[in-house]
C-alpha positions in Angstrom: -18.4 9.7 -8.4 -17.6 9.9 -12.1 -16.2 13.5 -11.6 -14.0 12.3 -8.8 -12.7 9.4 -11.0 -12.0 11.8 -13.9 -10.1 14.3 -11.8 -8.0 11.6 -10.2 -7.2 10.2 -13.7 -6.2 13.8 -14.7 -3.9 14.0 -11.6 -5.9 17.0 -10.3 -5.9 15.7 -6.7 -7.2 18.9 -5.2 -10.3 18.9 -7.4 -10.8 15.2 -6.8 -10.7 15.9 -3.0 -13.2 18.8 -3.3 -15.7 16.6 -5.2 -15.1 13.7 -2.9 -15.9 15.9 0.1 -19.0 17.1 -1.7 -20.1 13.6 -2.4 -19.5 12.5 1.2 -21.7 15.3 2.4 -24.5 13.8 0.4 -23.8 10.2 1.1 -21.5 9.9 4.2 -22.1 6.2 4.6 -21.1 5.2 1.1 -18.1 2.9 1.2 -17.0 3.8 -2.4 -17.0 7.5 -1.5 -15.0 6.9 1.7 -12.5 4.9 -0.4 -12.3 7.7 -2.9 -11.7 10.2 0.0 -8.9 7.9 1.2 -7.4 7.7 -2.2 -7.5 11.5 -2.6 -5.9 12.1 0.8 -3.3 9.4 0.0 -2.5 11.2 -3.3 -2.0 14.4 -1.3 0.3 12.6 1.1 -2.1 13.0 4.0 -1.7 9.3 5.0 -3.2 9.5 8.5 -6.4 11.1 7.1 -6.5 8.6 4.2 -6.2 5.7 6.7 -9.2 7.0 8.7 -11.4 7.0 5.5 -10.1 3.5 4.5 -11.1 2.2 8.0 -14.5 3.7 7.6 -14.9 2.1 4.2 -13.9 -1.2 5.7 -16.5 -0.9 8.4 -19.2 0.1 5.9 -18.3 -2.7 3.5 -16.5 -5.5 5.3 -16.9 -7.9 2.4 -14.8 -5.5 0.1 -11.3 -7.0 0.3 -9.9 -4.3 -2.1 -9.7 -1.8 0.8 -7.3 -4.0 2.7 -4.4 -3.0 0.4 -4.5 0.7 1.0 -5.1 0.1 4.7 -2.0 -2.2 4.9 0.1 0.3 2.9 -0.9 3.3 5.0 -0.1 1.4 8.2 3.3 0.5 6.8 4.0 4.2 5.8 2.9 5.3 9.3 5.2 2.8 11.0 2.2 0.9 12.4 4.0 -2.3 11.5 2.1 -4.8 13.5 -1.2 -3.6 12.1 0.3 -3.5 8.6 1.5 -7.1 9.0 -2.0 -8.2 10.1 -3.6 -6.6 7.0 -1.0 -8.0 4.7 -1.6 -11.4 6.1 -5.3 -11.1 5.2 -4.3 -10.1 1.7 -1.8 -13.0 1.4 -4.4 -15.4 2.5 -6.5 -14.5 -0.6 -4.8 -14.1 -4.0 -1.8 -11.8 -3.5 -0.3 -9.9 -6.3 3.5 -9.6 -6.7 3.1 -6.0 -5.3 1.3 -7.5 -2.2 4.2 -9.9 -1.7 6.8 -7.1 -2.1 4.9 -4.8 0.4 4.5 -7.7 2.9 8.2 -8.3 2.5 8.9 -4.6 3.3 7.0 -5.0 6.5 8.9 -8.1 7.4 12.2 -6.4 6.7 11.2 -3.4 8.9 10.3 -5.9 11.6 13.8 -7.3 11.4 12.6 -10.6 9.9 15.0 -10.7 6.9 14.5 -14.3 6.0 10.7 -13.9 5.7 11.2 -10.6 3.7 13.5 -12.4 1.2 11.0 -15.3 1.0 8.2 -12.7 0.1 10.5 -10.9 -2.4 11.5 -14.2 -4.1 7.8 -15.3 -4.3 7.0 -12.0 -6.0 9.7 -12.5 -8.6 9.0 -16.2 -9.0 5.4 -15.4 -9.9 6.6 -14.5 -13.4 4.5 -11.3 -13.3 7.5 -9.0 -12.5 11.1 -9.2 -13.4 14.1 -8.6 -11.2 14.5 -5.2 -12.8 10.9 -4.2 -12.0 11.5 -5.4 -8.4 14.6 -3.3 -8.2 12.6 -0.3 -9.4 9.9 -0.9 -6.9 12.5 -1.3 -4.1 14.1 2.0 -5.1 10.8 3.8 -5.2 9.9 2.4 -1.7 13.4 3.0 -0.3 12.5 6.1 1.7 9.6 4.3 3.4 11.9 1.5 4.4 14.5 3.9 5.8 11.9 5.8 7.7 10.8 2.5 9.3 14.4 1.8 10.4 16.0 -0.2 7.7 19.7 0.5 7.0 20.1 2.0 3.6 23.1 -0.2 3.0 20.9 -3.3 3.4 18.5 -2.0 0.9 21.2 -1.8 -1.7 22.2 -5.4 -1.1 18.7 -6.9 -1.5 18.6 -6.8 -5.3 22.1 -8.3 -5.5 21.1 -11.1 -3.0 18.0 -11.9 -5.1 20.0 -11.8 -8.4 22.4 -14.4 -7.1 19.7 -16.4 -5.5 
């Protein structure tokens, strides 16, 4: 487990995956190892496979709420918006981070619920933990996921301006 952690920190995703698979062969029912497998596959942009491992981790350790975030994110990336919305709602019912609020806003935006999306984005910025500049950087980083989920690129450009004047 420590080897996997170290390789991930070094950015050597292939080696981290290799060791995660080795660990999983020894302890296939370990939720932490399943989560690490999910993380490795996500790092390698194999989102569907990552999601399978996160679901397994959730089943093995239902009390572990930390796995909800990557499940929600993978569902969003894979255009499984209803499922993503359900998982983000579970996260928002707990103690959401600004990033959780932004990602939940992304799902609302992709579902065509612009007022709810703006509400989530405003809540993220109002938390005081991120600035409008940081929000804009996050939005820019996530732009291709929004576009792949059907959001008009022109609308994405207007979001930061809307929030700035809000």
